[in-house]
Phi, psi and omega in degrees: 000148179237136172247134171241119184250121180258124190205160172268356179231067182298332180294342181295337184269007182297333183260310190303330184266005185257015184222157169060220186299320181297317179295317180296320179295321177293315180299324181280357179080017180278334184214146173236131181235122179238138174251147184227126181282115182301329182294340177289352182246021174267169186229026176228161187293340179270357179054053186281125180248353185226167178203170181289147181283141170296141180091354178085179181117166182283159174084177181237163183235136177295134183285153182284320189300310179300324180293317177299316180296321180295313180294319178301322181295341182275352179070028180290149181294154174303154187306319183291343185253000190290325179300317179295326181273358183056046177237155178207149175242126187243130171258127177265125179200160178291345181267001185282172174289149184296139174278126182229173176299325178296321177293319177300319179295323177294316180294327180296342177274356178275163174259339181207138177225128174258127183245124179260120182269113177289160177209172177058225180276355179140197185237142175312124188300339179293336173297315180295316186287321188261337191243324191267151177266333182205150177243123189235142171237142179267002178171167181275065176201169184246127174262166177291336179190176185274000186297313179296322177296321178298318179297320178298313182295317178298314180299311182297328182279314185298322182293348177268352180290139178305127179094351183287326181256151180299322177243116184299337179284348183299327181274352178267318188258077180200182178306136178068008182291174182286163177293143179289156175283131180307133180097339178280152175074016178262174182300326182290341179264006183092199184304133181293137182272341186192189176269062187066014196084138188301323179059028180100352176280164168289155182290156176283164178293149179242148179223155174217183183292146004281160181293337176230132181223118180052043176084359181249117182266157176288158181301143181301329183300335183271356187264334190278344181080008178276109187298322181291320177297318179297315180300314181296319179297316181297318179297316180299317181292324177295318178295318181295316181294321178294318179298322183281316188263325184221062185301334181295337179294332183295335179286346184256001189247140174280107183262141177280169176299322178296318178300316183295323177296319179296317180296318178299319179295318180297320179294325179289319184284328185239094181296343182276352177269121182249141177279000000 
């Protein structure tokens, strides 16, 4: 997969992509990441990329022409043909649709993604309407620019590419992961790998050695080696953490009767947990 990131600060990416999974994926030839300086596509001696907004107001707006020229230089397919070519052009902005694990999985199925990093008060809307396939936000807050958001999207997507992780199941069995295949992760299959697959829940708590640290011991369920007990404990803890930290996620998940019983019990036992 190839990422092309268009930005006025290409040097900002010198660090994030040089470590960990992203570096290994690049070394293995799984991903190519190129940054492109938007100022190289201006046509005045001041290399101007922004201008005042029509209608007045504070701040400046990134101009459409340099962005169009930058994307054109990359040889990206026309907008109507990009799905067939497995290409996409993404505008990063606070007004975009939320970036989720499902979006990352969709992007991982592409062969090429061009990411436009917004700055200042935003980008001329004609860029979004005429050039981009999707407008994405990584959260309900405002950043100084899209560069950090671009790094987040690249990281979340690359780790889903086949071969990027040492264990391919690592990206399945975690927070927001896919639902497990029935029969997997049971006692008959050996040690359970997950809570049936997260299926949209938050991940369960993890522990490692020593078994006791500063007077706090790991849960008894993890000590006996009973795979079914471990599986049940992990599922319960995932439901509890989701109920406590992200209760809105429960409305989007297909819960079993057993899950619902656990949630009802948790609400009864912990009055401070609100649905």
